[in-house]
C-alpha angles and dihedrals in degrees: 000000000000090000094049092051097043111131095020096094091248114122118204121199132171115236119209108193123195123247105294128217095224123172089258094054092046091049092050108023091163088075087075100041119185092021124122102228090191088078093052118097129232112254088245089067093063091045092053092050093048090048090052090050091050090051092057121094096233102039089202129288118309111264092013121145109224122200105212095216092053092048092047090054091048091051095042095245119148129192 
């Protein structure tokens, strides 16, 4: 998609969120057996990082894959 939109002013990036402690996961934690849910982030965390990315002038490089936890650290955002 980034290639198709090149030159239009639209920047396309791929967002890779961490495991999220959604209501569904918390209601049925056995669906993710052998996973430490304490290390998973609340869905709001990903939203805050995406909002911070959208507020930046560059919004990342076109076609870039962005790992949310890495970007959060770079922007000083904690969960």
